C-alpha positions as CSV (number, residue, x, y, z in Angstrom):
1,M,-5.6,-16.5,-9.2
2,L,-2.5,-15.2,-7.4
3,A,-0.2,-17.8,-5.9
4,F,-0.4,-16.4,-2.4
5,T,-4.1,-16.8,-2.2
6,E,-3.9,-20.6,-2.7
7,P,-4.2,-22.5,0.6
8,G,-1.1,-24.7,0.0
9,S,1.4,-21.8,-0.5
10,P,2.6,-20.6,2.9
11,Q,6.1,-20.0,1.5
12,E,4.8,-17.6,-1.1
13,M,3.0,-15.7,1.6
14,T,6.0,-15.6,4.0
15,E,8.1,-14.0,1.3
16,L,5.5,-11.4,0.5
17,L,5.1,-10.7,4.3
18,M,8.8,-10.2,4.6
19,A,8.9,-7.8,1.6
20,A,5.9,-5.9,3.0
21,G,7.6,-5.4,6.4
22,F,5.4,-7.8,8.4
23,P,7.9,-10.5,9.4
24,H,6.2,-10.8,12.9
25,V,2.8,-12.0,11.4
26,T,2.4,-15.7,11.7
27,I,0.5,-17.6,9.0
28,I,-2.2,-19.8,10.5
29,A,-5.4,-21.0,8.8
30,D,-7.8,-19.0,10.9
31,R,-5.8,-15.8,10.6
32,R,-5.2,-16.0,6.9
33,H,-7.3,-12.9,6.2
34,V,-4.9,-10.8,8.4
35,V,-2.1,-12.0,6.1
36,Y,-4.0,-10.9,3.0
37,E,-4.8,-7.5,4.6
38,C,-1.1,-6.9,5.4
39,I,0.1,-7.8,1.9
40,L,-2.7,-5.8,0.2
41,L,-2.0,-2.8,2.4
42,Y,1.6,-2.8,1.3
43,E,0.9,-3.5,-2.4
44,V,-1.9,-0.9,-2.7
45,V,-0.9,1.9,-0.3
46,T,2.6,1.7,1.1
47,K,4.4,1.2,-2.2
48,R,2.7,4.3,-3.6
49,I,3.3,6.8,-0.9
50,L,6.3,8.3,-2.7
51,A,4.3,8.8,-5.9
52,M,1.4,10.4,-3.9
53,D,3.9,12.7,-2.2
54,E,5.3,13.8,-5.5
55,L,1.8,14.4,-6.9
56,R,0.9,16.5,-3.8
57,W,4.1,18.5,-4.2
58,G,3.3,19.0,-7.9
59,F,-0.2,20.2,-7.2
60,G,1.2,22.6,-4.6
61,E,3.5,24.1,-7.2
62,V,0.8,24.7,-9.9
63,K,-0.9,28.1,-9.4
64,V,-4.3,29.2,-10.7
65,C,-4.8,33.0,-10.3
66,G,-2.0,32.9,-7.7
67,V,-3.6,30.1,-5.6
68,G,-2.1,26.6,-5.5
69,L,-4.3,23.7,-6.7
70,L,-4.2,22.2,-3.2
71,S,-5.5,25.4,-1.7
72,L,-8.4,25.5,-4.2
73,H,-9.5,22.0,-3.2
74,A,-9.6,23.1,0.5
75,R,-12.0,25.9,-0.2
């Protein structure tokens, strides 16, 4: 189990929220799910935007019969 999911670890969650860019979110017991969502959004999506942009650029550069892979997907 991850340390930030344990009820007695608000410091761990505060550090993760700061790193994720959510310093304004307050950790209170009845809003704990919001904190989890903010941290998971950062860990799963935000950290990977650069990698996804590079993949999109790469797929745009690859041509099949003169058509880019991204264009083939849209058809």
